[in-house]
N, C-alpha and C positions, 0 to 999 in steps of 0.2 A: 503494499500499500503505499508506503514511505516513497518508492522509486516512482510511482506514479503522480503523487503530489509534486515532487521534484520537477516533473516532465508539465505540472501546470494543470493536471486533472483535479477536479474536485467533485467529490460527490453530489448527486441528484437526489434528493428526498422526493416521497411521492407526496403529493400535497392534495388536498381536496379538489382543488382547480382540475388536477391532472385526471382524478377519478370522473368527474362530471364531463371532462371532454372524451373519454373513453366510453362513456354511455351514449355520446352524442355522434360517436363516429357510425358511419352507415354499416350495414351489413353487406358483405359483398359475397353474394352467392357464387359469383364465378370462382372464388377462391377456393382452394380445397380447406379441409376443416382445421388442418394444422394454422391457417391464418386466422381463424377464430380464436386463438389462443388470447386469454386475457393478459398474459404477459407482454406479448407482441403489440396487443393493442394498447397498452399501456407506455411501451416505449414508443410508438407512434404518436401517442398523444402528449407525451411530455417534448419530445422532438419538436412538434407544431407550436407547443403553447411557448416553448423556451427559445424559438427560433435557432434550434439546432439541427444539424444533419446527422442522421442516423447511418451508421456505418454496419453493414448488413449485405450477406451474400443472397438475402432474400429480395430480391427486386420486385416482387410482386407487391410488396408493402408499399411502393410508391403509388398504387392506386388508391390510397387513403389521402394523397396530396402531400406527405411529408417529402423532405428534402432527403436524399439518399446518396451515400457514396459507395459504390459497389467494393467488397470484399472479398469476391469469389475468387480472385486471383491467388 
């Protein structure tokens, strides 16, 4: 954890506004069940509310409108 802090990373707590945004995210029936995972939806909600880019290999999450950075390489 200390090394991450030295690199400028800071923890992001789950706040009430994040949970509210998760509930407001659309259901995406075109996505497999994996993408209905509450943790994935929380990451998307946090990225959107905090103006962050979500680093993921799961580029289907872009359908929610979040900014993504492809980590599949």
